[in-house]
C-alpha positions in Angstrom: -7.6 34.9 -16.5 -9.4 34.8 -13.2 -8.0 32.4 -11.2 -9.4 32.0 -7.0 -8.4 29.7 -4.5 -4.7 31.4 -4.4 -5.1 32.0 -0.4 -5.8 28.4 0.5 -3.2 26.8 2.6 -0.8 24.5 0.6 2.0 22.1 1.9 3.5 21.2 -2.2 1.7 22.7 -5.6 -0.2 26.1 -5.8 -3.4 26.0 -4.8 -4.9 28.2 -7.6 -7.6 27.2 -10.0 -9.3 28.5 -12.9 -12.5 29.1 -13.3 -15.0 26.5 -14.4 -15.8 29.2 -17.3 -12.3 29.7 -18.5 -11.6 25.7 -18.1 -15.4 25.1 -20.5 -13.9 27.5 -22.7 -10.6 26.1 -23.5 -11.8 22.7 -23.4 -14.4 23.5 -26.1 -11.6 24.6 -28.1 -9.4 21.6 -27.6 -12.4 19.3 -28.0 -12.6 20.6 -31.4 -9.1 20.2 -32.8 -9.2 18.2 -35.4 -6.5 15.3 -33.4 -9.1 15.2 -30.4 -10.9 12.0 -32.1 -7.4 10.2 -32.6 -6.8 10.8 -29.1 -10.0 9.2 -28.4 -8.6 5.9 -30.2 -5.7 5.7 -28.4 -5.8 2.5 -25.8 -3.3 4.6 -23.6 -5.4 7.2 -21.1 -4.0 10.8 -22.0 -5.6 14.2 -20.3 -4.4 17.7 -20.9 -3.6 19.8 -18.3 -3.8 23.6 -17.4 -1.3 25.8 -15.6 -3.7 24.6 -12.4 -3.2 20.9 -13.2 -6.6 21.0 -14.3 -8.1 18.9 -16.7 -9.5 20.4 -19.8 -9.6 17.6 -22.4 -9.4 13.4 -21.8 -9.5 10.4 -24.1 -12.1 7.4 -23.7 -9.7 5.4 -22.3 -8.7 8.1 -19.4 -12.5 8.6 -18.6 -12.0 4.9 -18.3 -9.2 4.7 -15.9 -11.6 7.1 -13.7 -14.3 5.1 -13.7 -16.6 7.7 -15.6 -19.0 7.5 -18.0 -18.6 11.0 -19.5 -15.4 12.7 -19.9 -17.0 15.8 -19.2 -17.1 14.8 -15.9 -13.8 15.2 -15.2 -13.2 18.6 -17.0 -12.1 21.2 -14.1 -10.9 18.7 -11.8 -7.1 17.6 -11.0 -5.8 13.8 -11.9 -6.1 12.7 -8.6 -9.5 14.4 -8.2 -10.8 12.7 -11.3 -9.4 9.3 -10.2 -10.2 9.5 -6.5 -7.3 9.2 -5.2 -7.7 8.8 -1.1 -5.1 11.9 -0.4 -6.7 14.2 -3.2 -9.1 15.8 -0.4 -6.6 16.0 2.3 -6.5 19.4 2.0 -9.4 22.4 0.9 -7.0 23.3 -1.9 -7.5 20.0 -3.5 -5.0 17.1 -4.9 -1.4 18.3 -5.6 -1.6 20.4 -2.2 -1.2 17.9 0.7 2.3 16.4 2.1 1.3 13.0 0.3 1.4 14.7 -2.5 5.2 16.0 -2.4 6.1 12.2 -2.8 3.7 11.8 -5.6 4.8 10.8 -9.0 2.3 11.9 -10.9 2.0 15.8 -9.7 5.7 16.1 -9.7 5.5 15.1 -13.1 3.2 17.3 -13.7 4.8 20.6 -12.2 8.0 19.2 -14.3 5.8 19.7 -17.2 4.4 23.0 -16.6 7.7 24.1 -16.1 9.2 23.0 -19.6 10.5 19.5 -18.8 9.2 16.4 -20.2 9.3 14.0 -17.5 8.3 10.3 -16.2 7.3 8.7 -13.1 5.4 6.1 -11.0 2.9 6.7 -9.4 1.2 4.6 -6.9 -2.4 5.7 -5.9 -4.7 4.4 -3.3 -8.3 5.5 -4.9 -11.8 5.2 -3.6 -13.8 2.4 -5.9 -17.2 2.3 -4.7 -16.2 2.9 -1.2 -13.2 0.7 -1.1 -9.9 1.7 -0.9 -7.8 0.0 -4.2 -4.2 0.1 -5.2 -3.6 1.6 -8.8 0.0 1.5 -10.1 0.8 3.7 -13.0 3.5 5.3 -15.1 3.0 8.7 -15.8 4.6 10.5 -18.8 4.0 14.3 -19.5 5.1 16.3 -22.0 4.8 20.3 -22.3 2.3 21.5 -25.0 1.5 24.7 -26.1 -2.2 25.8 -27.1 -2.9 29.6 -28.6 0.4 30.7 -26.8 -0.9 29.2 -23.7 1.5 27.0 -21.9 -0.3 23.1 -20.8 0.8 19.9 -20.1 -0.1 16.6 -21.8 -0.6 13.7 -19.3 -0.4 10.0 -20.4 -1.1 7.4 -18.2 0.1 3.5 -18.3 -1.2 1.0 -15.6 1.7 -1.3 -14.7 -0.2 -3.0 -11.9 0.1 -6.8 -13.4 4.1 -5.3 -14.3 4.9 -4.3 -10.8 3.5 -7.7 -9.7 4.9 -9.9 -12.0 8.9 -7.9 -10.8 7.4 -8.4 -7.0 6.7 -12.1 -7.4 10.1 -13.0 -9.7 12.2 -11.1 -6.3 10.3 -12.1 -3.3 7.9 -15.1 -3.9 10.3 -17.1 -6.4 13.5 -15.9 -4.7 11.9 -17.0 -1.0 10.7 -20.5 -2.5 14.1 -21.7 -4.1 15.9 -20.5 -0.5 13.4 -22.7 1.4 13.5 -25.6 -1.2 17.4 -25.2 -1.8 17.7 -25.0 2.3 15.3 -28.4 2.5 17.5 -29.7 -0.1 21.0 -29.2 1.4 19.7 -30.4 4.6 18.4 -34.2 3.8 21.9 -33.9 1.7 23.2 -33.9 5.4 20.8 -36.1 6.7 21.6 -39.3 4.3 25.0 -39.2 6.3 24.5 -38.0 9.5 21.4 -40.0 11.1 20.1 -38.7 14.5 20.7 -35.3 13.8 18.3 -33.3 15.7 19.5 -30.2 15.0 19.5 -30.7 11.8 16.0 -32.0 11.8 14.9 -28.8 13.2 16.2 -26.7 10.4 14.6 -28.9 7.9 11.6 -28.6 9.3 11.8 -24.2 9.9 12.8 -24.7 5.9 9.4 -26.3 5.2 7.4 -24.4 7.5 8.5 -21.1 5.8 7.8 -22.4 2.2 4.4 -23.6 3.3 3.7 -20.4 5.0 5.1 -18.6 1.7 2.6 -20.1 -1.0 -0.5 -19.9 1.8 0.3 -16.1 2.2 0.5 -15.0 -1.6 -2.2 -17.4 -2.2 -4.2 -15.3 0.5 -3.0 -12.1 -0.6 -4.1 -12.8 -4.0 -7.8 -14.0 -2.8 -8.0 -10.9 -0.8 -7.4 -8.7 -3.8 -10.0 -10.3 -5.3 -12.3 -10.0 -2.2 -12.9 -13.9 -2.5 -10.7 -14.9 0.7 -12.2 -17.1 3.2 -12.5 -15.7 6.6 -12.9 -18.1 9.9 -13.1 -15.6 12.4 -13.0 -17.4 16.4 -11.2 -16.8 19.5 -7.4 -16.4 19.6 -5.0 -17.1 22.8 -2.9 -14.7 22.6 0.2 -14.9 24.6 0.8 -18.2 23.1 -0.1 -16.9 19.6 2.5 -14.1 20.2 4.7 -16.2 22.0 5.0 -19.0 19.1 5.1 -15.9 16.4 8.1 -14.5 17.7 9.9 -17.6 18.2 9.4 -18.7 14.3 10.1 -15.4 13.3 13.4 -15.2 14.7 14.4 -18.8 14.0 14.0 -18.1 10.6 15.8 -14.9 10.8 18.8 -16.6 12.6 18.2 -14.0 15.8 17.5 -14.4 19.4 13.8 -14.4 20.6 14.6 -12.4 23.5 15.4 -9.3 21.0 11.2 -9.1 21.0 9.6 -8.6 24.5 5.7 -9.5 24.5 4.1 -7.5 26.7 0.3 -9.1 26.6 -2.5 -8.3 29.1 -5.5 -9.0 27.0 -6.2 -13.0 27.1 -7.8 -13.7 23.8 -8.9 -11.6 20.9 -11.3 -12.2 18.2 -9.5 -12.7 15.2 -8.9 -15.5 12.1 -5.5 -16.9 13.1 -4.4 -17.9 9.4 -5.2 -14.0 8.6 -4.2 -12.7 11.9 -0.7 -14.6 11.4 0.3 -12.9 7.8 -0.3 -9.3 9.5 1.6 -9.7 12.6 4.4 -11.8 10.5 4.7 -9.0 8.5 4.9 -6.4 11.5 7.8 -8.3 13.0 9.3 -9.1 9.8 9.7 -5.3 9.2 11.0 -4.7 12.8 13.9 -7.6 12.7 14.9 -6.0 9.3 14.8 -2.4 10.9 17.1 -3.8 14.4 19.4 -5.1 11.6 20.6 -1.1 11.6 19.3 0.2 15.2 20.1 -3.2 17.4 17.4 -2.2 20.0 14.6 -3.8 21.7 11.6 -4.5 19.7 8.5 -4.8 22.2 5.2 -6.7 20.9 1.9 -5.5 23.2 -1.8 -6.0 23.3 -4.5 -4.7 25.3 -8.2 -4.4 25.1 -10.1 -1.3 24.4 -13.2 -0.1 26.3 -15.3 -0.4 23.3 -14.3 -4.1 23.1 -11.5 -4.3 20.3 -8.4 -5.3 20.8 -5.1 -3.2 19.8 -1.8 -5.2 19.0 1.3 -3.2 19.0 4.8 -3.2 18.0 7.4 -1.1 18.8 10.8 -0.9 17.2 13.2 1.5 17.3 14.3 4.1 14.1 12.2 6.3 11.8 11.3 5.6 8.7 12.1 8.4 6.0 9.5 11.0 5.4 9.0 9.9 1.7 8.4 6.3 2.8 6.0 7.4 5.4 3.8 9.5 3.3 3.0 6.7 0.1 2.6 4.1 3.5 0.3 0.8 3.0 0.8 1.5 -0.9 2.0 -1.1 -3.0 6.0 -1.4 -3.9 7.0 1.2 -1.2 10.0 -0.1 0.2 13.5 1.1 2.0 14.9 -1.8 0.2 14.3 -2.4 -2.8 12.1 -1.0 -5.9 10.6 -4.2 -6.2 9.5 -5.0 -2.6 7.0 -3.6 -0.7 4.1 -5.7 -0.1 4.6 -5.9 3.9 2.5 -2.8 4.6 0.4 -2.9 2.1 -0.8 -6.6 2.8 -1.5 -5.6 6.9 -3.9 -3.1 5.4 -5.6 -5.0 2.9 -5.7 -8.4 5.3 -6.4 -6.3 8.0 -9.2 -3.8 6.8 -10.9 -6.1 3.9 -10.7 -9.4 6.1 -10.7 -9.1 9.3 -12.6 -5.9 9.5 -10.3 -3.9 11.8 -8.0 -0.6 11.4 -4.2 -0.3 10.6 -2.0 3.2 11.9 1.4 3.8 12.5 3.7 6.5 13.8 7.6 7.0 13.2 8.8 9.7 14.9 10.8 10.6 18.4 13.4 7.7 17.8 10.8 5.0 16.9 8.3 3.3 15.0 5.0 1.9 16.0 2.2 0.0 14.2 -1.3 -0.6 15.7 -3.6 -2.9 14.7 -7.6 -2.2 15.8 -9.3 -5.8 15.6 -13.2 -5.7 16.2 -14.8 -7.4 19.1 -16.1 -10.4 19.3 -19.9 -11.1 19.0 -22.2 -10.8 21.5 -23.2 -14.6 22.7 -26.5 -15.7 24.5 -27.0 -17.8 27.4 -27.1 -20.8 25.2 -24.3 -20.0 22.9 -21.4 -22.3 22.3 -18.1 -20.9 22.3 -16.0 -21.9 19.1 -13.2 -24.3 18.9 
């Protein structure tokens, strides 16, 4: 059976592919199998993969999750290509061959199955849906199968996005609310005994703000995912904004604000303050958590670019594990626990979908740097008034 593309560079799986003639020949045989119509009746997406990870057969549910009207449209493609994974074309060899693919649960499970070992893994994917990057969380099951002595893999994909979201809410959102409300309750008990207790009043105020902030954050996150988040862009005084953010976040974590240095020379930027608070709040929360292990200095900085845009960056000591870097900005990817990890995903979602900006990061040479680039303010005519 002729194989092409074996000389293409790859960072993970083998790059070769069977010719489309060979794929279609075997695909027709599988489609004529008596059990094929039974697979079409299954609600779970299912596909049969050849030795080069190309799709030979898929049921209607798999075509639906691939946003394809005809199952023939995915024949010869690899799963990431059929699902429009943003990393499927990072290398000329295609799906499974980039550095990112070495951390992909689907790619690993397929390879294990083709080696004769059943596998089950989570696949956190970012895909393109009509040009928009959207997350897709799948539980991938693979089983080795044979057809006429040819080793193949049966792949089953279960969409677990809602299950993962529920687990996250139970672990993070509800946990945070319980802690915040519990703190308020404890401090009100103290106030009943000790009147005129200013420090306790400050702690009570902080706890109330934290609960209110968490509620707004998760409400806005849900609205942003559904494309319904209202945005109110206006000028923001950068020094005041970053300074108050640092003080608030450090106080909530019982940390001295002096551990965060603010370098702001850009005066003002153009953004929605509430949504920008969500983005930068996640940035500094992650940095403060990382600092618990490194105990280094965190630096917030802001600068205007030549094209009028504004770049806000945060540097903190420490380097993220390579596997986490490869899955950055995917939902539920975290160094802390399996049911955390919406922070970086939310940063990208809010910045790119709501604020019209970009998010990038580097993690090397002993430090991690996140940079958000915000759009330039609109050009104003002489009769226009500044938004207040």
